[in-house]
Each structure stands twice: as C-alpha cells, then as structure tokens.
C-alpha positions as CSV (number, residue, x, y, z in Angstrom):
1,M,3.9,-0.3,-5.0
2,D,4.2,-3.2,-2.6
3,N,4.8,-1.9,1.0
4,K,7.8,-4.3,1.2
5,H,9.7,-1.7,-0.8
6,L,8.6,1.3,1.2
7,Q,10.5,2.3,4.3
8,E,10.0,5.0,6.8
9,G,12.2,8.0,6.0
10,A,12.7,6.9,2.4
11,R,11.7,9.1,-0.6
12,A,9.0,8.1,-3.1
13,K,7.4,9.6,-6.1
14,I,3.7,10.0,-6.6
15,A,3.0,8.2,-9.9
16,S,0.3,10.5,-11.2
17,T,2.0,13.8,-10.5
18,G,5.7,13.1,-10.3
19,Q,6.0,14.8,-6.9
20,I,8.7,13.6,-4.6
21,V,7.5,12.9,-1.0
22,E,9.0,11.5,2.2
23,V,7.5,8.3,3.6
24,K,6.6,9.0,7.3
25,R,4.7,5.8,8.1
26,V,3.9,2.5,6.2
27,S,0.7,0.6,7.1
28,E,0.0,-3.1,6.6
29,H,-3.4,-2.1,5.2
30,G,-2.1,-0.8,1.9
31,F,-1.5,2.9,2.5
32,S,1.3,5.2,3.7
33,V,1.6,8.6,5.4
34,V,3.8,10.8,3.3
35,R,5.1,14.4,3.8
36,F,5.1,16.8,0.9
37,Q,8.1,19.0,0.4
38,T,5.8,22.0,0.6
39,G,4.6,20.7,4.0
40,G,1.7,18.6,5.3
41,D,1.3,14.9,6.0
42,Y,-1.3,13.0,4.0
43,M,-2.3,9.3,3.6
44,I,-1.9,7.8,0.1
45,L,-2.3,4.3,-1.3
46,N,0.9,2.4,-1.7
47,D,0.1,1.5,-5.3
48,R,0.1,5.2,-6.1
49,L,3.8,5.5,-5.1
50,E,6.9,4.6,-7.0
51,S,10.4,4.1,-5.5
52,V,13.0,6.8,-6.1
53,E,16.4,5.6,-6.9
54,Q,19.0,7.4,-4.8
55,K,22.3,7.7,-6.5
56,E,25.4,6.7,-4.6
57,V,27.8,9.4,-3.9
58,Q,31.5,8.4,-4.4
59,H,34.2,10.4,-2.6
C-alpha cells in the first residue's frame, strides 16, 4: 500500500492475516508503526497493509 493512503489514527488490515490494526505512525521510508487490538506497537511494511473502508453512519 502506498503511504499516501495511510494516515495516522486510521485503521488498516494486514493483508496476510486479515487482522485490523490502528496506524500510529507513517514513515517516508516504506513502513508504518501499527497497534494491534490485543496490544503492542510494531513496525510493518506499508505494502503489507490494506485500507479498511469505514462505512458512513447516517442518522
């Protein structure tokens, strides 16, 4: 995934496992720091992440 599509605080999915993670930091060098729902921050390559479409909530 191109880092232009990644934003801090956004959610992303790890392509190989399907796990949803929160993007904590995006680097210009091709990797991001993500936080797993179970806890812990880890570095992962941007091309291993997929964007998660957030559905709009209508009131």
